[in-house]
Structures are given as structure tokens and as C-alpha cells.
C-alpha positions as CSV (number, residue, x, y, z in Angstrom):
1,M,-70.8,-31.6,15.1
2,G,-70.5,-31.7,19.0
3,L,-72.6,-29.8,21.4
4,M,-70.0,-27.3,22.2
5,D,-69.8,-26.5,18.4
6,K,-73.4,-25.9,18.1
7,L,-73.5,-23.5,20.9
8,R,-70.6,-21.6,19.5
9,G,-72.9,-21.3,16.2
10,E,-75.5,-19.2,18.4
11,F,-72.9,-16.4,18.9
12,V,-71.5,-13.8,16.3
13,D,-67.7,-14.3,16.1
14,I,-65.0,-11.5,16.8
15,I,-62.3,-11.6,14.5
16,E,-59.2,-9.5,15.9
17,W,-55.5,-9.3,16.6
18,L,-54.4,-8.5,20.0
19,E,-50.6,-9.1,19.5
20,D,-48.5,-6.1,20.6
21,S,-45.2,-7.3,19.5
22,R,-43.5,-5.0,16.7
23,T,-41.3,-8.0,15.5
24,L,-44.2,-9.9,14.2
25,L,-44.9,-8.6,10.8
26,A,-47.9,-10.9,9.8
27,W,-50.3,-13.4,11.6
28,R,-53.0,-15.7,10.4
29,F,-56.3,-16.0,12.5
30,P,-57.1,-19.1,13.7
31,R,-60.4,-20.7,12.7
32,Y,-62.0,-23.9,13.0
33,Q,-61.7,-25.2,9.6
34,N,-61.7,-21.6,8.5
35,E,-65.2,-21.2,8.9
36,I,-66.7,-17.3,9.6
37,K,-70.3,-16.8,10.5
38,Q,-72.5,-14.2,9.0
39,G,-72.6,-11.0,10.9
40,A,-69.1,-11.6,12.6
41,Q,-67.3,-8.5,13.9
42,L,-64.1,-7.6,12.4
43,I,-61.7,-5.5,14.5
44,V,-58.7,-3.9,13.0
45,R,-56.5,-1.6,15.1
46,E,-54.3,1.3,14.1
47,G,-51.1,-0.3,12.6
48,Q,-52.7,-3.2,11.1
49,I,-54.2,-4.5,7.7
50,A,-56.7,-7.3,7.4
51,I,-56.7,-9.6,4.2
52,F,-59.4,-12.1,3.5
53,V,-57.8,-15.0,1.5
54,Y,-59.9,-17.7,-0.3
55,Q,-58.7,-20.8,-1.8
56,G,-55.2,-19.1,-2.2
57,Q,-56.6,-15.8,-3.9
58,L,-56.5,-12.5,-2.2
59,A,-59.9,-11.0,-1.6
60,D,-61.2,-8.2,0.5
61,T,-58.8,-5.9,2.3
62,F,-59.7,-3.8,5.6
63,G,-57.8,-0.9,7.0
64,P,-58.3,0.2,10.7
65,G,-61.9,0.0,12.1
66,T,-64.7,-2.2,13.2
67,Y,-67.0,-4.1,10.5
68,T,-69.9,-6.2,10.5
69,L,-69.2,-8.8,7.8
70,N,-71.7,-9.1,5.3
71,T,-72.3,-9.3,1.6
72,Q,-72.0,-5.7,1.1
73,N,-68.5,-5.1,2.6
74,L,-67.3,-8.4,1.1
75,P,-67.7,-7.7,-2.7
76,L,-64.6,-9.6,-3.7
77,M,-65.5,-12.6,-1.5
78,S,-68.8,-12.6,-2.8
79,T,-67.8,-12.8,-6.3
80,L,-65.3,-15.6,-5.7
81,Q,-67.8,-17.7,-4.0
82,G,-70.6,-17.0,-6.0
83,W,-72.8,-15.1,-3.6
84,R,-75.8,-13.7,-5.7
85,Y,-78.5,-12.9,-2.7
86,G,-76.2,-13.1,0.3
87,F,-74.0,-15.9,1.5
88,N,-74.6,-18.9,3.8
89,S,-73.4,-18.9,7.4
90,P,-70.9,-20.2,7.9
91,F,-68.4,-19.4,5.0
92,R,-64.8,-20.5,4.8
93,S,-62.1,-18.1,4.3
94,E,-58.4,-17.4,5.9
95,V,-57.9,-13.9,7.6
96,Y,-54.4,-12.6,7.4
97,F,-53.5,-9.4,9.9
98,V,-50.4,-7.5,8.7
99,N,-48.4,-5.2,11.1
100,T,-47.8,-2.2,9.2
101,R,-45.9,-0.2,12.2
102,P,-42.0,0.3,11.8
103,V,-39.5,-2.1,13.1
104,T,-36.7,0.3,14.3
105,D,-34.2,-2.1,15.8
106,L,-33.0,-4.1,12.5
107,R,-29.1,-4.1,12.6
108,W,-27.1,-4.9,9.6
109,G,-23.1,-5.1,8.8
110,T,-21.1,-6.0,5.8
111,P,-20.5,-9.8,6.0
112,T,-17.2,-9.6,4.0
113,P,-14.9,-6.1,3.8
114,I,-15.3,-3.9,0.8
115,T,-12.2,-3.4,-1.1
116,L,-11.5,0.2,-2.6
117,R,-8.5,2.2,-3.9
118,D,-7.6,4.9,-1.5
119,P,-5.2,7.8,-2.9
120,D,-3.2,7.8,0.2
121,F,-2.9,4.2,1.4
122,G,-3.4,2.4,-1.7
123,M,-5.9,-0.8,-1.7
124,V,-7.8,-0.8,1.6
125,Q,-10.6,-3.1,2.9
126,V,-13.3,-1.2,4.7
127,R,-16.5,-2.5,6.7
128,A,-19.6,-1.0,7.8
129,N,-22.6,-1.5,9.9
130,G,-25.6,0.3,11.3
131,L,-29.5,0.4,12.0
132,C,-32.3,0.2,9.4
133,I,-35.9,1.1,10.1
134,V,-38.2,-1.0,7.9
135,R,-41.9,-1.5,7.7
136,V,-44.6,-3.3,5.3
137,Q,-45.6,-0.7,2.8
138,N,-47.6,-2.9,0.4
139,P,-49.7,-5.7,2.5
140,P,-51.0,-7.7,-0.5
141,L,-47.6,-7.9,-2.1
142,F,-45.9,-8.8,1.0
143,L,-48.7,-11.6,1.7
144,R,-47.8,-13.2,-2.1
145,T,-44.1,-12.8,-1.9
146,V,-43.1,-13.3,1.8
147,I,-45.9,-14.8,4.0
148,G,-47.2,-17.6,1.6
149,T,-48.7,-20.3,3.7
150,D,-47.0,-19.6,7.0
151,S,-49.2,-18.8,9.8
152,A,-46.8,-15.9,11.4
153,V,-44.0,-14.2,10.0
154,D,-41.5,-12.6,12.1
155,I,-38.9,-10.0,11.3
156,D,-36.2,-12.3,11.5
157,E,-37.5,-14.1,8.3
158,V,-36.7,-10.8,6.3
159,T,-33.8,-9.6,8.4
160,E,-31.4,-11.5,6.2
161,L,-32.9,-10.5,3.0
162,I,-32.6,-6.8,4.0
163,R,-29.1,-7.3,5.1
164,R,-28.1,-8.9,1.8
165,E,-29.8,-6.1,-0.3
166,I,-28.0,-3.4,2.2
167,S,-24.5,-5.0,1.6
168,Q,-24.8,-5.2,-2.2
169,A,-26.0,-1.8,-2.6
170,L,-23.3,-0.4,-0.5
171,S,-20.4,-2.2,-2.3
172,E,-21.9,-0.8,-5.6
173,L,-22.4,2.6,-4.2
174,V,-18.8,2.4,-2.7
175,L,-17.1,1.3,-5.9
176,G,-19.2,3.7,-8.0
177,T,-18.4,7.0,-6.3
178,G,-14.5,6.2,-6.3
179,V,-14.0,7.9,-2.8
180,G,-11.0,7.1,-0.6
181,A,-11.3,5.6,2.7
182,I,-11.0,8.7,4.7
183,D,-13.4,10.6,2.6
184,L,-15.7,7.4,3.1
185,Q,-15.8,8.3,6.5
186,S,-16.2,11.9,6.4
187,R,-19.2,11.4,3.9
188,Q,-21.3,8.7,5.9
189,T,-24.4,10.8,6.3
190,E,-24.5,11.5,2.4
191,L,-23.7,8.0,1.4
192,S,-26.3,6.6,4.0
193,G,-29.2,8.8,2.4
194,K,-28.1,7.4,-0.9
195,L,-28.1,3.9,0.3
196,R,-31.6,4.1,1.8
197,D,-33.0,5.2,-1.5
198,V,-31.4,2.3,-3.6
199,V,-32.2,-0.3,-0.9
200,A,-36.0,1.0,-0.6
201,S,-36.6,0.9,-4.4
202,R,-35.4,-2.7,-4.6
203,V,-37.5,-4.0,-1.5
204,D,-40.4,-2.0,-2.2
205,D,-40.8,-3.6,-5.7
206,E,-40.2,-7.4,-5.1
207,F,-41.3,-7.6,-1.5
208,G,-43.7,-4.8,-0.5
209,L,-41.5,-3.4,2.1
210,A,-40.3,0.1,2.8
211,I,-36.9,1.7,4.3
212,D,-37.5,4.6,6.2
213,S,-33.8,5.1,7.1
214,I,-30.5,3.6,7.3
215,T,-27.7,4.8,9.4
216,M,-24.0,3.6,8.7
217,N,-20.8,3.8,10.6
218,V,-17.6,2.8,8.3
219,S,-14.7,1.2,10.1
220,L,-11.2,1.6,8.8
221,P,-8.4,-1.1,9.5
222,D,-6.4,-0.7,12.4
223,E,-2.9,0.3,10.5
224,I,-4.6,3.3,8.8
225,T,-6.2,4.3,12.2
226,Q,-2.7,4.0,14.0
227,A,-1.1,5.8,10.9
228,M,-3.6,8.7,11.3
229,T,-3.1,9.2,14.9
230,R,0.8,9.1,14.4
231,G,0.5,11.9,11.8
232,V,-1.7,13.9,13.9
233,A,0.9,13.8,16.8
234,Q,3.8,14.5,14.5
235,G,2.2,17.6,13.2
236,V,1.5,18.8,16.7
237,E,5.0,18.1,17.8
238,E,6.6,19.8,14.8
239,S,4.5,22.7,15.1
240,G,5.4,23.2,18.6
241,R,9.2,23.1,17.7
242,M,8.5,25.8,15.0
243,R,7.0,28.2,17.6
244,Q,9.8,27.7,20.0
245,L,12.4,28.5,17.3
246,D,10.4,31.4,16.3
247,D,10.3,32.7,19.6
248,L,13.9,32.2,20.3
249,D,14.4,34.2,17.0
250,K,12.3,37.3,18.3
251,Y,14.0,37.0,21.7
252,Q,17.7,37.4,20.0
253,R,16.6,40.4,17.8
254,V,15.0,42.3,20.7
255,R,18.3,41.7,22.8
256,Q,20.3,43.0,19.6
257,I,18.1,46.4,19.6
258,D,18.5,46.7,23.4
259,A,22.3,46.4,23.2
260,M,22.6,48.9,20.4
261,N,20.2,51.4,22.2
262,A,22.3,51.2,25.0
263,A,25.5,51.6,23.3
264,A,24.2,54.6,21.2
265,G,22.7,56.4,24.3
266,N,25.8,56.2,26.5
267,P,26.7,59.8,27.0
268,G,30.4,58.8,28.1
269,G,30.7,56.8,24.8
270,G,31.8,59.6,22.8
271,A,32.9,58.5,19.1
272,M,33.3,55.1,20.3
273,G,29.7,54.9,21.2
274,D,28.9,56.5,17.8
275,M,31.0,54.0,15.9
276,M,29.3,51.1,17.9
277,G,25.9,52.5,17.3
278,A,26.5,52.9,13.5
279,G,28.1,49.4,13.5
280,M,25.3,47.7,15.3
281,G,22.9,49.4,12.7
282,V,24.8,48.0,9.8
283,V,24.6,44.5,11.5
284,L,21.0,45.0,12.1
285,G,20.3,46.0,8.5
286,Q,22.3,43.2,7.0
287,Q,20.5,40.8,9.1
288,M,17.1,42.1,7.9
289,A,18.2,42.0,4.5
290,N,19.3,38.6,4.6
291,Q,15.9,37.7,6.2
292,M,14.0,39.2,3.4
293,N,16.2,37.4,0.8
294,Q,15.7,33.9,2.4
295,P,12.3,32.2,2.4
296,A,9.9,32.7,5.3
297,Q,10.4,28.9,6.4
298,Q,13.5,28.2,8.2
299,Q,16.0,26.0,6.9
300,T,16.8,23.3,9.2
301,P,19.6,20.3,8.5
302,P,17.5,17.2,7.5
303,P,17.4,14.2,9.5
304,L,20.0,11.5,9.1
305,V,18.7,8.9,6.6
306,Q,19.0,5.4,7.8
307,D,20.3,3.0,5.2
308,S,17.6,0.3,5.8
309,Q,14.6,2.6,5.1
310,T,12.8,1.8,2.0
311,F,10.0,4.0,0.0
312,H,7.3,3.0,-1.9
313,I,6.9,5.5,-5.1
314,E,3.7,6.2,-6.8
315,I,4.4,5.7,-10.9
316,N,1.6,6.1,-13.1
317,G,-1.2,5.8,-10.7
318,A,0.5,2.6,-9.4
319,S,2.7,1.7,-6.3
320,A,6.0,0.6,-7.2
321,G,8.8,-0.6,-4.8
322,P,10.2,-0.6,-2.0
323,Y,13.3,1.3,-3.0
324,N,16.4,1.8,-0.9
325,I,17.8,5.3,-0.2
326,G,20.6,4.7,-3.0
327,Q,18.0,3.9,-5.5
328,V,15.8,6.7,-4.5
329,R,18.8,9.3,-5.0
330,E,19.4,7.8,-8.4
331,M,15.9,8.5,-9.4
332,V,16.1,12.0,-8.1
333,A,19.4,12.5,-10.2
334,N,17.8,11.2,-13.5
335,G,14.5,13.2,-13.0
336,Q,12.2,10.2,-12.3
337,L,11.6,11.4,-8.9
338,T,10.5,15.0,-8.4
339,T,9.3,17.2,-5.2
340,H,5.8,16.4,-6.4
341,T,6.0,12.5,-6.9
342,L,4.2,10.6,-4.0
343,V,6.1,8.5,-1.8
344,W,5.3,6.3,1.2
345,S,7.5,4.6,3.9
346,A,6.7,3.5,7.3
347,G,6.2,6.1,9.8
348,L,4.4,8.4,7.5
349,A,0.8,9.2,8.2
350,G,0.0,8.4,4.4
351,W,1.4,9.0,0.6
352,M,3.1,12.3,0.9
353,P,4.9,14.6,-1.9
354,A,8.7,13.7,-1.9
355,G,9.4,17.2,-1.3
356,Q,7.7,17.2,2.2
357,V,9.3,14.2,3.3
358,P,12.1,15.3,5.9
359,A,14.1,12.1,4.9
360,L,14.3,13.2,1.3
361,L,15.1,16.8,1.6
362,A,18.5,16.8,1.3
363,F,18.3,15.3,-2.5
364,F,16.3,18.4,-3.6
365,V,18.2,21.1,-1.9
366,S,20.8,22.8,-3.4
367,P,23.4,25.5,-1.9
368,P,22.2,29.1,-2.1
369,P,24.4,31.6,-3.7
370,L,26.8,33.4,-1.5
371,P,25.5,36.9,-0.5
372,S,27.4,39.9,-1.7
373,Q,29.2,41.8,0.8
374,P,29.6,45.5,0.6
375,A,33.4,46.5,0.5
376,A,34.7,48.1,3.7
377,T,35.5,51.7,3.6
378,P,38.4,52.8,5.9
379,P,37.8,56.0,7.9
380,A,39.4,59.2,6.7
381,P,42.7,60.1,8.8
382,P,42.3,63.0,11.2
383,S,43.5,66.4,9.7
384,N,45.1,67.2,12.9
385,P,47.4,64.9,14.5
386,Q,46.1,66.2,18.0
387,D,42.6,65.4,16.8
388,A,43.6,61.7,17.0
């Protein structure tokens, strides 16, 4: 033994970990030939756990605090080394410090897209990513299964492990719930909680890790996002046109009523004014009766159907087609395609009932019955020719 080693033997050792990094999960205290002197000071700070290992076996564990190492506070070490009346100085042991503080910036993402069946768009591939908060919950189990003989373990060494568990659990969860792509986006918070529970149970039992939270962001394919955007824009445009038609109809009715009031209230009109007022009243009454008999929705001519347009049709829960307009017309005629059958074509926001597709309305609309007209009664002739 050299002079410096002999001088070091006169002092009490201090065993501590001053590393302030949140990404370093475990660290082995460096010792010359793993020798620790009797009466050494062990300092364990908040967010740390110290574990003594002797010849590959886990011995005593210490939480936050300051300790003077002796036989009384090293019972397992005393048993392993056969100390009956105290231990000799120095003694050999490895000391591992484990960081129990949470790591808050672990990012994850699905390495491959998840394929699911969507009721509107058929088979869809979605991706997901987010953040995960992880920490060491069971230091002895973490030491046995992850650390091994390494002198230090960084978060990067368990990141791939956690990402793999999250991706596998997410795929099982999505396919098990059977939700569509749109519903999957709207239920991200609910599914994140379920995903955390599944992943936490797996990594806790196997590696001694805890998952405090998982955030999730679902990404839809670009073509579905564009189709949804076009559908919203078409809905707004159609709503604007209906409001304009409704306002024009109200304006025309008001003008008719004003004309009737002006004709009926004309003092110089005489019998002619009375007849005009009565005639306008009959016309207005007929218009109001026709409006009550007709459905509330205005009948507008369907758009011209292009011969090149094709449709996919839902048959027994599967997508069939594409079919051209002539084939679709025949399917309507033989009753194979009804107003409730789901169809899809380029330009539609998603799968829609055939009765709601403007290009197919002409195949389902039948001409309404002719309204019954009351027989016109000629006015009675005047009794006195002079009255005429």
C-alpha cells in the first residue's frame, strides 16, 4: 500500500451522489477495490435511494438521510459477510444510487401506422405520438433487471423499451375498442388514461418502473383531413344558399300581401278593387295550402350527373365497386340500393346515405300528384241591365 492510500485510511469516507441530472437513473459509487471503512458517512438526498450490493447480492437499502455505517444499520451486510461482533475496516461492497425523481420529457411515437376499420372511410392507417412521464418505483427490481453490472444507466437505455410497450399497448387498445378514426381523435384523453394503465402494469412488474402519465396525439392521413375540410366547406356553402332562398321567398310573400292591401284599400277601385282583393285572397290561400301540403324542404333540381362519376357502395358491411351511373340506376330499380344504403364517391366528405347524395336524388324522387283545383264559378248576371 502506498503512502497516500495509508493516509486516506486515517479519514472517514463520505459516500454520496452529487449528480443533478434528471436523465441519469442509476449510478455506482466509485471505490478503490470497493473498500469502505468502518464509520463511513452515507448521505442520501431527496429523490435518491442507496443500495449496497455484496458479491452480486442485494443487501441493505437506505432512503433519504445521513447514516454512519456500522453493524447496527447494515444487518444484511453483516449476515452476508458473517460479522458476529462487528466488521473489520475496511470492508468490500458496491453502492448504487438510484434516481427516483420523474423524467418528464420522454417522447414516444408509433414506429408503424395502426390500421383500423372506419365506418365512413373504410380501412384507415393512423399514427400517434406524445409524451410520457416515467420514474423508478421499485429500485431493487430495477437494479436486478436493468442495471446489472453497468456503472451508470441513463434514460436513453430504457426509452426504447418504454416506446415499444406503448406502441404495442396502443395497437391492442385501438383494435379492441373498435372506434373509427374520427372518434379516435375525439376520445384522445380517455384513451390516454387507459393506455397509461396498461403500460404502467407491464413496466412495473417487469422492470420496476412507474408511468405517471401519457399524453397522446392521433394523426389522420392527409386525404381524410382534406375530405373533412371539403365537407365542412360544402356544408357552410349549402347552408348559405338555403338562407338566401328562404329570405327571397319571404320577400315575395310580403310583396304579394302589400299589393293585396293596396288593391283592397283603394277607395276608387269600387267593384274592381273588391274583386281584385278577393282574387288575391284566393291566390294567397292556394299558395299557403300548397306550402302546407309540400314538405318543408324546398325541392331544387338535382345537379347534372356526369357519366364518368363512379360510386363505391356498402354491401353487407364491405365496400363494393366502383359502379358507374348506369349501374347505380339499375341497382336502384331492382331494389338493391335504397336511400339508406351507404355510398361514397370522389368529392364526398365520407360515406353517406344514398338519399342524401345530390347526384343520386333523381333516382329516388317520383313526381308528386297533381293538386286538385276547385271549379271556377261564374258570377251571377245582374238583375237589371242598367246595373251592368
